[in-house]
C-alpha positions in Angstrom: -65.5 -54.4 7.5 -68.0 -53.5 10.1 -67.3 -52.4 13.7 -68.4 -55.8 15.0 -65.9 -57.7 12.8 -63.0 -55.3 13.9 -63.9 -55.9 17.6 -64.0 -59.6 17.1 -60.6 -59.6 15.4 -59.1 -57.5 18.3 -60.5 -59.9 20.9 -59.1 -62.9 19.1 -55.7 -61.2 18.8 -55.8 -60.3 22.5 -56.5 -63.9 23.5 -53.9 -65.4 21.1 -51.0 -63.0 21.6 -51.7 -61.8 25.2 -51.8 -58.2 26.5 -48.0 -57.9 26.6 -47.2 -58.8 23.0 -50.3 -57.1 21.4 -48.9 -53.5 21.4 -45.6 -54.7 19.8 -47.4 -56.7 17.1 -49.7 -53.8 16.4 -46.8 -51.4 16.1 -45.0 -53.8 13.8 -48.1 -54.3 11.6 -48.5 -50.5 11.5 -44.9 -50.1 10.2 -45.4 -52.8 7.6 -48.7 -51.2 6.3 -47.0 -47.8 6.2 -44.1 -49.1 4.2 -46.4 -51.0 1.9 -48.5 -47.9 1.3 -45.3 -45.8 0.7 -44.0 -48.3 -1.9 -47.4 -48.5 -3.6 -47.6 -44.7 -3.9 -44.1 -44.6 -5.4 -44.9 -47.3 -7.9 -48.2 -45.5 -8.8 -46.3 -42.2 -9.2 -43.7 -43.8 -11.5 -46.4 -45.5 -13.6 -48.2 -42.2 -14.0 -45.0 -40.4 -15.1 -44.3 -43.3 -17.5 -47.7 -42.9 -19.1 -47.8 -39.1 -19.1 -44.5 -38.4 -20.8 -45.3 -40.2 -24.1 -48.8 -38.8 -24.0 -47.4 -35.3 -23.5 -45.0 -35.8 -26.4 -47.8 -36.9 -28.7 -50.0 -34.0 -27.7 -47.2 -31.5 -28.2 -46.4 -32.9 -31.7 -50.1 -32.7 -32.6 -50.2 -29.1 -31.5 -47.1 -28.2 -33.5 -48.4 -29.8 -36.7 -52.0 -28.8 -37.0 -51.8 -28.7 -40.8 -51.7 -32.5 -41.0 -54.9 -32.9 -39.1 -56.7 -29.8 -40.5 -55.6 -30.0 -44.2 -54.1 -33.4 -45.2 -54.4 -32.5 -48.9 -51.8 -29.7 -48.6 -49.4 -32.2 -47.1 -50.0 -34.6 -50.1 -49.4 -31.8 -52.5 -46.2 -30.8 -50.8 -44.9 -34.4 -51.0 -45.8 -34.6 -54.7 -43.8 -31.4 -55.3 -40.9 -32.8 -53.4 -41.0 -36.0 -55.5 -41.1 -34.0 -58.7 -38.1 -32.0 -57.6 -36.2 -35.2 -56.7 -37.1 -36.8 -60.1 -35.8 -33.7 -62.0 -32.5 -33.7 -60.0 -31.7 -37.3 -60.6 -28.3 -38.0 -62.3 -28.8 -39.6 -65.6 -25.9 -41.4 -67.2 -24.6 -40.3 -70.5 -25.4 -43.2 -72.9 -22.6 -42.2 -75.3 -20.0 -42.5 -72.6 -21.3 -46.0 -71.6 -21.0 -47.2 -75.2 -17.5 -45.9 -75.6 -16.3 -47.6 -72.4 -17.6 -51.0 -73.6 -15.8 -50.9 -77.0 
């Protein structure tokens, strides 16, 4: 808004509301704008915190596991080793016992 527009708005407000009510109206509008700005700042702060916390968790997890990013082959080899260990530790039923139970 330019200075001319602001002066025009003030003159119209002075004519419409009169010189007695204008200070009260201006004070009330000032309080309303102050409260609105306060609420907007609180909402903005909460939104920023909501966005920053998951981003921080993701960044921290990436910092603690650089091997996955730097050397994915080693992770694949580790998983293959774990799978082989699991396969060798499986419990295999004794076929002789199963046949004796069915007779």
